[in-house]
N, C-alpha and C positions, 0 to 999 in steps of 0.2 A: 855432961853430955856429949862435946866435943867427939871425943871418942868416938860413943859410936854413933851420932850423928858420918863421922870416919868411916867404921869398920860395917854403913850400911853402902858407902858410895864403889865403897871397896868388893861385895860383893855382885853390889848391880852391876858393873863395870863385868867381872865374871862373867856373869847371866849373861852380861851381851855380845860376851867373847865371843861361846856359846853360838851365838843370831849369827854369827858371820859364817859358820857350816849352811844353816841357810841360804842364805841373801848378800851378797861381801857391797854396803856400801859403803862410798865414802863418811860419807856425816857420824853412819853407820859406827867408821876409826873413829874417828875425833873426837866423840861422844866417847869412848870407852879412855882414850886415854886423858881427857881433859877429869872424867871421875874417875878413874884409878890415879892422879896427879890429886886431886879435891879428898883426896881417901886416903892417900895419905899419908897429907901436911891435916888434918886434923885431928889421923889417930896419932900421927907422934909426935906431933911438937905442942 
C-alpha cells in the first residue's frame, strides 16, 4: 500500500510541475518538493 501511495504522490507532483508553466507560485514549488520527497520515500523504503 505504501508503494501505491508513493507512486500516486510522485505523479501528483509531476502534474503540479506542469502547473508551473501556467502560474509560478512559491507555495506550488514547496508542495511539489514535499510531494516528490514523500513519494520517493514511500515508494522506495
